[in-house]
Structure formats: structure tokens, C-alpha cells
N, C-alpha and C positions, 0 to 999 in steps of 0.2 A: 516507504509508506506503511504504516501500521496496520493489523488487519482490521484493528478498531473500528477504521474508516468504512470497510464493509460488513453488511448484517448478514448473518447466519440466513435470513429469511432471503433476502437477493440470491445467494449461492443455491439452496435449495429449489428454488424456483427456476432457476437457469437447468438444473440437473433433470428436475422433472417435465420441464417443458422444452423437449428439444425443435420444436416447429420454427423457432427462432434462430435456429444454427449457433446458439451461445454466444449472440449478441452482448458484449460487455459495456457496463456503465462505463463514464470517464476514470472513476474511480478503480474500478476493477482493471479496465484495461493498462491502468499505471502501473498495478500490482502485478499484471501479468508480466509486462516489460520488464519491471523491476527484476523480476525471478528468473526470467528466461532471455533477456536480452543479450547479457554477456555471452550465453552460450551459442544463440543464433549467431550473432556477429563473429565468433571462432569458426562456426561451419560453414558461414558465407566466405569468409576468407579462405579457409582451406580448400571447398570446392571451387573456390576461384583460381588459385593457384594450380590445382590439379585441370582444370578444364583449359588452363594456359598452354599447359604441355601438350594435352591432348589437340587442343586447336591447332597447334604448328605440326603436329603431325598430320593433319589434313592438307599440307602441301604436297603430300605425294597423290592426293585427288588432284589437286592443281597441275602435275605433273603429267598424268596421266589422261585426264579429261581435256584439260584446257591449257595445254603447253605454249600457246602463243601470248598466253597473259602471263606467265609463270612469274616474269620479272616485276611485273606489278603485283602481282598477288604475295611476292617476297617483301616487296615496299609494306603493303599494307598490314601485312602479319606482322614484320618484326619491328616497323617505326610507327605503326598507327595503333592498332588493336591491342599486341602484345603489351606496349607500355602503358595503355590505359587499363588494361587489366590488373596489371602489376600496381598501378595508383590505386585503383579502387580496393585491391586486396591491403594495402597499406593503410589506408584512412578508415576502413570499415571498422575495426576495434574502437576507433576513437570517436565514433558516430552514437549521439546518444539520442537522436531523435529515430523512431522506429521507421516510420514512413519515410524518411530520406535514406535509411540504410537499405531497407527494403527495396525502393525504387533505384538504388544504385546498384545492387545487387541485380534486377532485373535488366537494367540498361546494357551490360555484358552480353547477352541476347541479342540486343537490338544492335550494338556494335559488331559483332559477328556476324548477323545476317547482312548489315548493310555493307561489308565486305564482300561477301558471297554475293549479293546482287550486283556489285559495282564489277566482280570479274565477269558475271552472266551477261550484262549489259556490254562489255568491251569483247568479247571473245567473238570469233568467228569459227569456232571448233563444231563440228556437226555433232558432237557430245553436250553441248550446252544443256540441252533439254534434262540430260542426267545430272549434270553439276546441280540442278536446283532441288536435287534432293537431299542436298545438303542443310536446307533451309527447313523442312519440318524435323530433321534428324537433330540440329542444334537446339531447336525449341522442345523437343521431347528429351533430350538428355538433360539440359540446364533445368528445365521445370522438374524433373525428376531426381537430379543430385541437390540441387538448391531448395527443392520445395517452396515456390514462391510463395507468399501469402495471396490470399485470395483476390483482394483489390488490384495489387500490382502484377500478377498472374494474367489477370483478364486485361488490363492497359497494356501491356509488353507485347501479348499474344495478338491483340487487336492492330497495335502500331507494325508489327511484323506483317500481317496479312497485308494492310494495306500497302505496305512496301512492296511485298510480294506482286499484288496485283500491278502496282506501279511498274514494277521491273517488265513484266509481261506484257503489258501495254507497250512499254518503251521499244521492246523488242519487236513485238508485232510481226514476227516470222514464224510464229509456231502454229501449228494447226490449232483450231479451236478444241478439238479432243483432249490434245495436250495441256492447254491452257486450264480446261476444266478438269482434268484428271490431278494436275497438282494443285489447283485450288482444293479439290473434294480430300486429298490425302492429307494436307495441312489440317484442315478442320476437324478431318477425323482424329488425328495423333493430338491435335491441341484440345479436343473435347474430352479425350481419354485422361490425359495428364491433368487438365483442371479439374475434372470430378475426382481423382486421384487425390490431387493436392488439397482439393476441399475437405475430402474423408479424413486426411491427414491433420490437417489443422483442427478439425473438430474434436478428433481423439486428444490430440495434445490439450486445447482446452478444456476437454472431457477430464482429463487426468490432472491438470492445474486445478480444476472446481474440485474435484474430490479429494485432492490434498489440502485445498484451501478449508472446505469442509470439516474436515477432520481436526485441522489446526483451532478452528473456531468453535468445534465441539470441546476440544481441551482446554481453550480459553473459558469457554463458558463453566465448565466445570471447576476450573481454576477460581472463576469468581464467587461460585457457589461456595466453595471452600472458606474464601478470604472475605466475606463480606457476611454481616448480620441478616437473616432472611426477613426480619421484622421491619427494619429500618433501612434497609440496603447501606448502611454504613459499614467501615470496615472492622472486624472483627479482633480479637487478641492475636490471633494467628496471623493475620495480615499486620496488624501493628508491629509485632516482633521483627517481621520482614521489612518493613519499611523504614523502622528505626534502625535496623541495621544497616540498610542501604544510606539512609540519611546521615549516619553518624560515619559510614565510611568515606563519603564524599567529602563531608565537613574536617575529617581529620586532617585532609591536606593542606587547609588554610584556616584562616580567622573567621569561623561561621559562627552566629548565633541561631538558636532555636527558641521557640518559645513555645509554653507547654499550658492550655489552658483545661483544666478539669471541671467538669460541673455535673451536677445531678438535680432531679425535679424536687423540688421541696414537698415533703410528706406524700410521698408516692404511694406509700403502704395505704396511708388512710385514703387518699384518693381510689384505691383498686377496691379495698373493702367498702366503701361508699358506693362508686358508681359500676364496679363491677371489670371483670379483665377485658371485654371488649372495647370497651371506651379508655381502659388504662391503653391498650395497644394501640388505639387509634391517638392518644395523646401522644405517645413515645414516638409515633412516626410523625406527628406535625412538629413536635420538640427537635426532631432529626433533622427535618426540612430546613428548619430556622438555623441549625445550625450548618448546613449546607450551603444555603443562601449567602451565606456572609464569607464564605471560603473566597479567597480574593483571585487566586489561580490555581493552574494544576498542581503547585507544590504544595499547597495546604492540603491538610489532610484531616479527615474527622472519621472517628471510631465509636462504637459501643462497647465499653468496656465491663458493663454488668447489667443489672436489670435497669436500673434508670440513670445509670451513671454512662457519661459522655467524656471524650478526650478529643481534643484539637491541637494539632502539631504545626505550628508557622515557623518555617525555615527563614534564615536571614530577617527576623523582626526583632525589633527593641521592645523594651517594657512598654511605651506608649501606644505602640502599634498593638503590641497583643492587648493592652486594657481595652483598646479601640474596639476590636474585634468581639472580646468577651462582652463591653456592654451592648452593644447592637444585638447580639445573640439572645443577651439577656432582655432587653426591652421588645425584640421581636417575641420571644415565649410570653412575656407579661401581653402583649398586645393582641395575643390570640383569643384573648378572652375566654377562656375554657373554664368552665365553672368548677370549683374548689370549694366547698363551704367550710372543708375542715383544714385547710390549709395553715391556718394559725397565724397567718401574716397579711393574708389578701383572701379576697373572695372568687379569685380566678388561679390557676395553676402558674406557678413562678419556678425560678431555678436560682442556684446560690453556685458561684464561681471561683476558682482561684487559678493564680497565675504566677509562672516562675519564667524566669529567661535564664538561659546561661550559655556559655561557649563549648562547642561540643567538644572541645580538645579538654574542657577542665572538669567534665562529669559525665555520667553514662547517663542512657534514657532512662534507666529506672530510678536514679537520682533525681534527674530533674522533674519525673512525673511525681514523685515522692513529695519534693518540693512543692508543686503545686497543688497537690492533696491536700499539704498541711496547711497551705493557703485557704483551701475550701473551707477545712473545718473551721479555721478562723471566721470567716466569712458566715458560716453557719451560726456560730456562738454569737456573733453580734446580730444576729436577728434575719438571717437570711434574706434570699430576693436580693443579694448585693455581690461584688466582685472584690476579690481582696487579692493583693500580691505581697508576698514578704520575701525576706531573703536580702544579699547584698545589691543585687540590682534593683530592689524596691527601695533600699536606704532604710531598713527597719519596718517597712509596710506602707501599703497605699490603698485606699478605700475608694470604691465609686459604689454608690447606693442608689437606690429609687428614690 
């Protein structure tokens, strides 16, 4: 996802307003996932594999605390929970949905706790109450290592708490003080880790936002350097950059490019009569006419001089280029901007030169020079018209008002 879909104002607002906990818009959430998702999946995979090893070390706890159910513990460890953990670790890097990935990571804790509670319900060991300490320690360690996202952390912790209460009710042979103690210890441990995870997640999002803000500032500065401040069209610097990219792409195949060069008729006389303020306004409105006729993101418009403009149209033939030029010419005349010294009309008009060539047969400069030559023919023939010349135009084609 491009940074262009995210505004600098949105990022600045989130950085200054911490009360919302950095709640991201769908576009921002997608960008966050795009930049952090792969790294997050690797972290979950590695932590899951490590947890699988540590989890099976806990079998010594079964040996010492609940030896009567050791065989069942071995089956649940080695034939059920561990294979599930290895399966999750295998598929985590291939999951593109963030919620599914995080839910699978959190489900490991639920699977481990289910095994612990199953042994607790089946054992008749006098140390059964002590065996329950594995429940908060499991959630505490996994929540810290995997750093569950806030939503999944709350859901997984709540599920485990319900399972713990259900197991305690099932046994129904522990003093109420012990039940209360286990419940309290679990709630305290989970509350601490949930708060810690929330702070870590906010810190991660804060770092992401500050990095994104720097990129957006850089892009904004680059836009300022590439665009004409008066009209917003690309400047000569941007023209050189875009032409280079366009020709490098087109060099790989048969690709035509059309150039439309135009300028405002008798613009110096307009400025002298109406002043530079109205002159600037006129140029902005002329530029808007050109921008409005661009067909897609591949079409490019530039201001190359005072009242001079250029439009590049990739993969466009002569008829298509003449059509675009004529629509821009008609739109400019249709603005009805008074120009009593125009010499050809009482409103502001423009003259157009068009050229079309294959990228592999000419340079950007040659194509623009060809269109510029056509523009001067249009001026000599009376202005407020469009002219194309060269091989593609078969000696010259005119479209006039």
C-alpha cells in the first residue's frame, strides 16, 4: 500500500492525541500490517517452537506433582498439544490475515491450559492444587513472550479464566480459600501482563507512526521540489524524472508516446492589461483544464515555462492525442476569461502542437521538439488551434476552432 493513501494530518493527529490509544483507520491498519506483519509472523513462529520445547520440560512437574496421571500427561503433551503447536508454527508465516495469525498464536495458550486442567481434573494427587500454578505461569510466560495483540490477549485470557473456574467447579473438593487464591493469582498475573502488552503495542504503533510521519514529510518535500507552486503541475525537474522512467519502461517493447505542447495565446498582452494577479489566476485555470482531461494516472501534465505547458500521453496514437488536445483547447476557450488583446478572440485561448513517436525511435527531447515545432505552425496559422506534423501526421493535420 502506498503512503499516498494516508494523510500527514491523520498521522499527526494520532501522534498528538494519545487518548484513543492509536486506533488506526482501515488504511493505516493495512499499512501497519504490511510493514510489520512478516516480522510479527516470524516472532510468533520462533516463540512457538521455543514454547514447545519448554512446555515438554514441564513433564517433570507431572512426574513430581501428579505421578498418577503421568501416562495421560505424556499422551496429551506428545500426541496432542505439541503436534498442534508445531502445526501452528508451520502455517503462521503463510497467513496473511492479521487477526487469524494472532488468534492462532493465542490459541496455543488455550491448548496448553486445557491439558493442564485435564490433568488437574483427573489426578487424585494431594498436590493437585499446586499443579494449578501452571495455569497462570503459562499465560504469564506466553503473554510476555508472544506479546499478544490487545484483542486476542483479552479473549484468550478470558477463555482461560472461564476454563479455570470450570475445572475448579468440576473438582469441587478444594477449600473455598484455595479456589479464591487461584482465581486471585490468575487475575493479578493476567492484569499485569495485559497492561504490559498494551504499553508495548502502543510503543510499537508510536514508532510506526513517527517513522511514517518522517516518510510523509519527505514525500511532501519531494512533491514541493517536483511541482510548480502556482499550478500544481509537474515542473521541469519532474519532467526529466518522469520522462526517464517512461522511456526506460518503453525501451523494453513497442510503446508509443504522444506529446502535447501548448501555451496561452498572447499571454504577455494579458498580463500587461489585466495585471499579474489575474495572470496567475488565468494560468491556474488553464492548468486545471489540462488536468481535467488526463485519462489515467499514466498521463502527465507539466508547466515548462511562464505560459507554456506540456502533456505526455503514454501508449497513445495520433488521433487519441489530437482528441485530448482539442478537449483541453475547447475547455480553455470555454472558461470565457476576458482577453481583449488576444488578437483572435475576446477570451483567453491557447495554441497546441502534437507529436507521436515510438519510444525506441526518438528521445524525450526530440519528441517534445517535434511537438513544439507543430505548436509554432499552429501559431502561424492563426492560433487557437491544434496542429500535428511529422511522419505520424502524414505531413500535417489541423484541428481548429
